[in-house]
C-alpha positions as a Markdown table, in Angstrom:
| # | Residue | x | y | z |
|---|---|---|---|---|
| 1 | Met | 102.5 | -23.4 | -99.0 |
| 2 | Thr | 100.4 | -26.6 | -98.9 |
| 3 | Ile | 98.5 | -27.8 | -96.0 |
| 4 | Ser | 97.7 | -31.5 | -95.9 |
| 5 | Thr | 94.7 | -32.7 | -93.9 |
| 6 | Leu | 95.5 | -36.3 | -94.5 |
| 7 | Pro | 97.5 | -38.1 | -91.7 |
| 8 | Ser | 100.7 | -40.1 | -92.4 |
| 9 | Arg | 100.3 | -43.8 | -92.4 |
| 10 | Arg | 101.7 | -44.1 | -88.8 |
| 11 | Gly | 99.2 | -41.3 | -87.8 |
| 12 | Phe | 96.3 | -43.0 | -89.4 |
| 13 | Leu | 97.0 | -46.2 | -87.8 |
| 14 | Ala | 97.3 | -44.5 | -84.4 |
| 15 | Leu | 94.1 | -42.6 | -85.1 |
| 16 | Ser | 92.4 | -45.7 | -86.2 |
| 17 | Gly | 93.4 | -47.5 | -82.9 |
| 18 | Leu | 92.2 | -44.6 | -80.7 |
| 19 | Thr | 88.9 | -44.6 | -82.6 |
| 20 | Ile | 88.5 | -48.5 | -82.1 |
| 21 | Ala | 89.5 | -48.2 | -78.4 |
| 22 | Gly | 87.1 | -45.2 | -77.9 |
| 23 | Thr | 84.2 | -47.1 | -79.6 |
| 24 | Gly | 84.9 | -50.0 | -77.5 |
| 25 | Leu | 84.8 | -47.9 | -74.2 |
| 26 | Leu | 81.7 | -46.2 | -75.5 |
| 27 | Leu | 79.9 | -49.6 | -76.1 |
| 28 | Ala | 81.2 | -50.9 | -72.7 |
| 29 | Gly | 79.2 | -48.2 | -71.1 |
| 30 | Cys | 76.0 | -49.0 | -72.9 |
| 31 | Ser | 73.1 | -50.6 | -71.1 |
| 32 | Thr | 69.3 | -51.3 | -72.0 |
| 33 | Thr | 68.4 | -48.0 | -70.4 |
| 34 | Ala | 67.3 | -45.3 | -73.0 |
| 35 | Val | 69.6 | -42.4 | -73.5 |
| 36 | Leu | 67.9 | -39.0 | -73.7 |
| 37 | Thr | 69.1 | -36.8 | -76.4 |
| 38 | Pro | 68.2 | -33.1 | -75.5 |
| 39 | Thr | 65.8 | -31.6 | -77.9 |
| 40 | Pro | 67.3 | -28.3 | -79.2 |
| 41 | Gly | 65.9 | -25.3 | -77.5 |
| 42 | Ser | 64.7 | -27.2 | -74.4 |
| 43 | Gln | 65.9 | -28.5 | -71.2 |
| 44 | Asp | 65.2 | -32.0 | -70.0 |
| 45 | Asp | 63.9 | -32.0 | -66.4 |
| 46 | Thr | 62.5 | -35.6 | -66.4 |
| 47 | Val | 65.3 | -37.1 | -64.2 |
| 48 | Ala | 64.8 | -34.2 | -61.7 |
| 49 | Ala | 60.9 | -34.5 | -61.6 |
| 50 | Leu | 60.6 | -38.2 | -61.5 |
| 51 | Pro | 61.4 | -38.7 | -57.8 |
| 52 | Met | 59.1 | -35.9 | -56.8 |
| 53 | Val | 56.3 | -37.4 | -58.8 |
| 54 | Asn | 56.9 | -40.9 | -57.7 |
| 55 | Lys | 57.1 | -39.8 | -54.0 |
| 56 | Leu | 53.7 | -38.2 | -54.4 |
| 57 | Arg | 52.3 | -41.3 | -56.1 |
| 58 | Ala | 53.8 | -43.6 | -53.4 |
| 59 | Ser | 52.1 | -41.6 | -50.7 |
| 60 | Lys | 48.8 | -42.4 | -52.3 |
| 61 | Gly | 49.6 | -46.1 | -52.9 |
| 62 | Leu | 50.2 | -45.8 | -56.6 |
| 63 | Ser | 52.9 | -47.4 | -58.8 |
| 64 | Ala | 56.0 | -45.4 | -59.8 |
| 65 | Leu | 56.2 | -43.9 | -63.2 |
| 66 | Ala | 59.2 | -44.6 | -65.5 |
| 67 | Leu | 61.1 | -42.2 | -67.5 |
| 68 | Asp | 59.6 | -42.3 | -71.1 |
| 69 | Val | 61.7 | -41.0 | -74.0 |
| 70 | Ser | 58.6 | -40.3 | -76.1 |
| 71 | Ala | 56.8 | -38.4 | -73.3 |
| 72 | Arg | 60.0 | -36.4 | -72.8 |
| 73 | Lys | 60.2 | -35.6 | -76.5 |
| 74 | Ala | 56.5 | -34.4 | -76.6 |
| 75 | Ala | 57.0 | -32.3 | -73.5 |
| 76 | Ala | 60.0 | -30.8 | -75.1 |
| 77 | Ile | 58.1 | -30.0 | -78.2 |
| 78 | Gln | 55.2 | -28.4 | -76.3 |
| 79 | Ala | 57.7 | -26.3 | -74.0 |
| 80 | Ile | 59.3 | -25.0 | -77.0 |
| 81 | Arg | 56.1 | -24.2 | -78.7 |
| 82 | Met | 54.8 | -22.2 | -75.7 |
| 83 | Ala | 58.1 | -20.4 | -75.3 |
| 84 | Lys | 58.1 | -19.4 | -79.0 |
| 85 | Ala | 54.5 | -18.1 | -78.7 |
| 86 | Glu | 55.1 | -16.7 | -75.4 |
| 87 | Glu | 51.8 | -18.2 | -74.3 |
| 88 | Met | 51.0 | -20.9 | -71.8 |
| 89 | Lys | 48.4 | -23.0 | -73.8 |
| 90 | His | 47.9 | -26.6 | -74.5 |
| 91 | Leu | 46.5 | -25.7 | -78.1 |
| 92 | Ile | 48.6 | -23.2 | -80.0 |
| 93 | Gly | 47.7 | -22.4 | -83.6 |
| 94 | Phe | 45.0 | -23.3 | -86.0 |
| 95 | Gly | 44.3 | -27.0 | -86.2 |
| 96 | Asp | 46.5 | -27.8 | -83.1 |
| 97 | Asp | 45.4 | -31.3 | -81.7 |
| 98 | Phe | 46.6 | -32.9 | -78.5 |
| 99 | Gly | 46.0 | -36.5 | -79.8 |
| 100 | Ala | 47.9 | -35.8 | -83.0 |
| 101 | Arg | 50.9 | -34.3 | -81.1 |
| 102 | Met | 51.0 | -37.3 | -78.9 |
| 103 | Lys | 50.9 | -39.7 | -81.9 |
| 104 | Lys | 53.5 | -37.8 | -83.7 |
| 105 | Ser | 55.9 | -38.2 | -80.7 |
| 106 | Asp | 55.0 | -41.9 | -80.4 |
| 107 | Val | 53.6 | -41.4 | -76.9 |
| 108 | Ala | 51.6 | -44.4 | -75.5 |
| 109 | Leu | 48.1 | -43.6 | -74.9 |
| 110 | Pro | 46.2 | -42.7 | -72.8 |
| 111 | Ala | 48.2 | -39.6 | -72.2 |
| 112 | Ala | 47.9 | -36.4 | -70.2 |
| 113 | Glu | 49.7 | -33.1 | -70.3 |
| 114 | Asn | 50.4 | -30.5 | -67.6 |
| 115 | Ile | 51.8 | -27.1 | -68.5 |
| 116 | Ala | 53.1 | -24.2 | -66.4 |
| 117 | Ala | 55.0 | -20.9 | -66.9 |
| 118 | Gly | 57.1 | -18.6 | -64.9 |
| 119 | Gln | 58.3 | -21.1 | -62.3 |
| 120 | Lys | 62.1 | -20.7 | -61.9 |
| 121 | Ser | 62.9 | -24.5 | -61.2 |
| 122 | Val | 61.5 | -27.9 | -61.8 |
| 123 | Glu | 60.6 | -28.3 | -58.2 |
| 124 | Ala | 58.5 | -25.1 | -58.4 |
| 125 | Ala | 56.8 | -26.3 | -61.5 |
| 126 | Val | 56.0 | -29.8 | -59.9 |
| 127 | Gln | 54.8 | -28.1 | -56.8 |
| 128 | Ala | 52.4 | -25.8 | -58.8 |
| 129 | Trp | 51.0 | -28.9 | -60.5 |
| 130 | Ile | 50.6 | -30.6 | -57.2 |
| 131 | Asp | 48.7 | -27.5 | -55.8 |
| 132 | Ser | 46.4 | -27.6 | -58.8 |
| 133 | Pro | 43.5 | -30.2 | -58.4 |
| 134 | Lys | 43.3 | -31.0 | -62.1 |
| 135 | His | 47.1 | -31.3 | -62.7 |
| 136 | Leu | 47.3 | -33.3 | -59.4 |
| 137 | Glu | 44.7 | -35.6 | -60.9 |
| 138 | Asn | 46.7 | -36.1 | -64.0 |
| 139 | Met | 49.8 | -37.0 | -61.7 |
| 140 | Leu | 47.9 | -39.5 | -59.9 |
| 141 | Gly | 46.2 | -41.1 | -63.0 |
| 142 | Gly | 46.8 | -44.5 | -64.4 |
| 143 | Tyr | 50.0 | -43.8 | -66.3 |
| 144 | Arg | 53.2 | -45.5 | -66.6 |
| 145 | Gly | 55.7 | -42.9 | -68.1 |
| 146 | Leu | 56.7 | -39.4 | -67.6 |
| 147 | Gly | 58.6 | -36.7 | -69.5 |
| 148 | Val | 59.2 | -33.1 | -68.4 |
| 149 | Ala | 60.8 | -30.3 | -70.3 |
| 150 | Met | 61.4 | -26.6 | -70.0 |
| 151 | Ala | 62.1 | -24.0 | -72.7 |
| 152 | Ala | 62.8 | -20.3 | -72.0 |
| 153 | Ala | 61.1 | -17.5 | -74.1 |
| 154 | Lys | 63.2 | -14.7 | -75.7 |
| 155 | Asp | 62.5 | -12.8 | -72.4 |
| 156 | Gly | 63.8 | -15.6 | -70.2 |
| 157 | Arg | 60.4 | -16.6 | -69.0 |
| 158 | Pro | 60.4 | -20.5 | -68.5 |
| 159 | Tyr | 57.6 | -22.6 | -70.0 |
| 160 | Trp | 57.1 | -26.1 | -68.6 |
| 161 | Ala | 55.4 | -29.1 | -70.0 |
| 162 | Met | 54.9 | -32.6 | -68.4 |
| 163 | Val | 53.6 | -35.5 | -70.4 |
| 164 | Leu | 52.4 | -38.7 | -68.7 |
| 165 | Ser | 51.9 | -41.6 | -71.0 |
| 166 | Gly | 50.0 | -44.9 | -70.9 |
């Protein structure tokens, strides 16, 4: 028995029409807002963290931060690195350099990074950073962008990273 994977001419035309229609619908939904593509192995929590951080900043008379795709990417990379190492550290491994990591992810400088581990939700991670004077100082700094991500270690422990960008 022979199995053909090629559609008939009628099937091909119908499939082509559906593809064109689907592409049109997809493009109709496009806007100038950046679309976040999840980094494999991490969970994007920027959208959930942004209102919490901006509420905090507004209470201090500071401008709101915007979602920054590059900062989100850098946060995801750091969360994954910590989860793989099962260590909450800014610098993991020989030759690690914060500035080089930010540059590699195209994060606008100046930049800052907050990290945490063990919190079961983005709300708990943000609250832990608020409760820490140095992390709070970062969140209230002169930054314009934000990215937040979580990655879980093999044992399920969550590792969080927040990157603030200039």
